[in-house]
C-alpha positions as CSV (number, residue, x, y, z in Angstrom):
1,M,0.0,0.0,0.0
2,A,2.7,2.5,1.0
3,E,4.7,1.8,-2.2
4,A,1.7,2.6,-4.5
5,Y,1.0,5.7,-2.4
6,F,4.4,7.2,-3.0
7,E,4.4,6.5,-6.7
8,K,1.5,8.9,-7.2
9,V,1.8,11.4,-4.3
10,K,3.1,15.0,-4.9
11,Y,4.9,16.7,-2.1
12,R,6.3,20.2,-1.7
13,L,9.8,20.6,-3.1
14,P,12.8,21.1,-0.7
15,Q,13.1,24.8,-1.5
16,H,9.6,25.6,-0.3
17,P,9.6,28.0,2.7
18,V,7.5,25.6,4.8
19,I,9.9,22.8,4.1
20,E,12.8,24.9,5.2
21,A,11.0,25.9,8.3
22,Y,10.3,22.3,9.0
23,V,13.9,21.1,8.4
24,R,16.1,23.8,9.8
25,P,15.4,23.4,13.6
26,K,15.9,19.7,13.3
27,L,19.2,20.1,11.5
28,D,20.3,22.6,14.1
29,Y,19.5,20.1,16.9
30,I,21.3,17.3,15.1
31,S,24.3,19.5,14.3
32,R,24.8,20.3,18.0
33,I,25.7,16.6,18.6
34,V,26.8,15.2,15.3
35,S,29.6,16.8,13.3
36,L,28.2,17.7,9.9
37,G,31.0,19.2,7.9
38,K,32.8,19.0,4.5
39,A,34.6,15.8,5.7
40,T,31.3,14.1,6.6
41,S,29.7,11.4,4.5
42,L,26.0,10.9,5.0
43,L,23.4,8.5,3.7
44,D,19.8,9.7,3.7
45,V,17.6,6.5,3.7
46,G,14.1,7.0,2.4
47,C,15.2,10.4,1.1
48,G,12.1,11.0,-1.0
49,N,12.1,14.1,-3.1
50,G,15.1,15.5,-1.1
51,V,13.4,17.3,1.9
52,F,16.5,16.7,4.0
53,T,19.0,15.7,1.3
54,Y,18.9,19.2,-0.2
55,Y,20.0,20.7,3.1
56,F,22.5,18.0,4.1
57,E,24.3,18.7,0.8
58,R,24.9,22.2,2.0
59,L,26.5,21.0,5.2
60,C,28.3,17.7,4.4
61,G,31.0,16.8,1.9
62,F,29.4,13.6,0.5
63,V,25.7,12.9,0.6
64,T,23.9,10.0,-1.0
65,G,20.1,9.7,-1.1
66,L,18.3,6.3,-1.3
67,D,14.6,5.7,-1.9
68,N,12.5,2.9,-3.4
69,S,10.1,5.3,-5.2
70,R,11.1,6.4,-8.7
71,N,8.4,9.1,-8.5
72,M,10.0,10.7,-5.4
73,L,13.6,10.4,-6.7
74,A,12.7,12.2,-9.9
75,E,12.3,15.4,-7.9
76,N,15.3,14.9,-5.7
77,P,18.0,17.5,-6.6
78,C,20.8,15.4,-5.0
79,P,23.3,14.3,-7.8
80,R,23.9,10.9,-6.0
81,V,20.7,9.0,-5.5
82,V,20.0,5.2,-5.5
83,Q,16.7,3.5,-6.1
84,C,16.5,0.7,-3.6
85,G,14.6,-0.6,-0.7
86,A,15.8,0.0,2.9
87,T,16.0,-3.5,4.1
88,D,19.1,-4.5,2.1
89,L,21.3,-1.4,1.6
90,P,23.7,-1.8,-1.4
91,F,26.8,-0.5,0.5
92,P,29.6,-2.2,2.4
93,D,29.8,-2.1,6.2
94,S,30.8,1.3,7.7
95,S,30.4,3.2,4.4
96,F,29.1,6.5,5.9
97,D,29.8,8.6,9.0
98,V,26.1,9.3,9.5
99,V,23.1,7.3,8.3
100,F,19.8,9.2,8.6
101,E,16.2,8.6,8.0
102,A,13.1,10.8,8.3
103,N,9.5,9.5,8.2
104,L,10.4,6.1,6.7
105,L,10.2,3.6,9.5
106,H,6.4,3.9,10.1
107,H,5.9,2.9,6.5
108,V,8.0,-0.3,6.5
109,E,7.0,-3.8,7.7
110,D,10.2,-4.6,9.5
111,R,11.5,-1.5,11.3
112,T,14.2,-3.5,13.1
113,K,15.7,-4.8,9.9
114,V,15.9,-1.3,8.4
115,V,17.6,0.2,11.4
116,R,19.9,-2.8,11.7
117,E,20.9,-2.1,8.0
118,M,21.4,1.6,8.8
119,A,23.7,0.7,11.7
120,R,25.6,-1.8,9.5
121,V,26.6,0.8,6.9
122,S,27.3,3.6,9.5
123,R,30.7,4.2,11.0
124,R,29.3,5.9,14.0
125,W,25.9,7.8,13.9
126,V,22.4,6.7,13.2
127,V,19.7,9.4,13.3
128,L,16.0,8.9,13.2
129,I,13.1,11.4,12.7
130,E,9.7,9.8,13.2
131,P,6.1,11.0,13.9
132,N,4.8,11.3,17.4
133,R,1.5,9.5,17.7
134,Y,0.7,11.6,20.9
135,N,0.4,14.7,18.7
136,P,-3.3,15.2,17.9
137,L,-2.8,16.1,14.3
138,M,-0.5,13.1,13.7
139,L,-2.9,10.8,15.4
140,A,-5.8,12.0,13.2
141,F,-3.5,11.7,10.1
142,G,-2.7,8.1,11.0
143,L,-6.4,7.2,11.5
144,V,-7.5,8.8,8.2
145,V,-4.8,7.9,5.7
146,P,-4.3,4.2,5.3
147,A,-0.7,4.6,4.1
148,E,0.1,6.4,7.3
149,R,-1.3,3.9,9.8
150,G,2.1,2.9,10.9
151,L,2.6,6.2,12.8
152,L,0.0,5.0,15.3
153,T,2.7,2.9,16.9
154,S,5.4,5.6,16.6
155,T,6.4,7.2,19.9
156,R,9.6,8.4,21.5
157,A,9.6,5.3,23.7
158,S,9.0,2.9,20.8
159,N,11.8,4.4,18.8
160,L,14.3,4.4,21.7
161,A,13.5,0.7,22.3
162,L,14.1,0.0,18.6
163,L,17.5,1.6,18.7
164,R,18.5,-0.1,21.9
165,G,17.1,-3.4,20.7
166,I,19.8,-3.7,18.0
167,G,22.6,-2.5,20.2
168,L,22.8,1.1,19.4
169,R,23.3,3.7,22.2
170,P,20.9,6.6,22.1
171,I,22.8,9.8,22.9
172,S,20.1,12.5,22.6
173,W,16.4,12.8,21.7
174,M,13.7,15.5,21.4
175,T,10.0,15.6,20.7
176,T,9.4,18.8,18.9
177,G,7.6,20.9,16.2
178,M,4.2,21.7,14.9
179,I,5.1,22.3,11.2
180,S,3.8,19.7,8.8
181,Q,5.9,19.7,5.7
182,N,3.1,19.3,3.2
183,N,0.0,20.6,5.0
184,T,1.0,23.7,7.0
185,P,0.1,27.0,5.3
186,S,3.0,29.4,5.0
187,V,1.1,32.2,6.7
188,L,1.2,30.2,10.0
189,L,5.0,29.8,10.1
190,P,5.7,32.8,12.4
191,L,3.3,31.3,15.0
192,L,4.3,27.7,14.7
193,K,8.0,28.3,15.0
194,W,7.3,28.8,18.7
195,F,6.9,25.0,19.0
196,D,10.5,24.3,17.7
197,R,11.6,23.2,21.1
198,E,11.2,20.2,23.4
199,I,7.5,19.7,23.8
200,W,5.8,16.4,24.6
201,Y,3.0,16.8,22.1
202,G,5.2,17.9,19.2
203,E,4.7,16.3,15.8
204,Y,8.1,14.6,15.5
205,V,10.6,12.7,17.6
206,V,14.3,13.3,16.7
207,L,16.7,10.6,18.0
208,I,20.4,10.4,17.7
209,A,22.2,7.1,18.4
210,E,25.8,6.0,18.4
211,K,27.4,2.6,17.5
212,P,29.1,1.1,20.6
């Protein structure tokens, strides 16, 4: 169901002001813990049309995007993209300094397998951004849209357990934000930026883990 959904859906492009407002606070938070510089190699798993890939490319020296959807990759501006599923990444062990995903895990059948693969190809860092089911808007979205039902089991606790379950060591995490990348009207950005902080009912959970 999710694969068919992403072959026809249209999302805002990475340069859209709402996308930037959605991405920037999360990247600022990640950058406080993970070194993102010109010597950093990063894999964006489930990169879609480049919502995060576009901004990582301005921070890191070598960025690769990977997604299973030809439709989404067609709009991704990253010059290095790979069409592939996330359960069998086509890279050797320890290929990237950072392996990142945003809004992918709640769409896959085997979250553990995906995160284990992310850890395998990472030298050190694994970073997740997933919806928070305790946010009222996210809860409603999960109930209404069949392809988004997986977010109903996505919480900070569930994602921390997922990381720990495969032997990763969570370093930092935050529940934050009220900007939805594809639904928030631009006119609301000045108001909603107030929620770009730790807040239990925020829309997203950002988790940073380290390989032992």
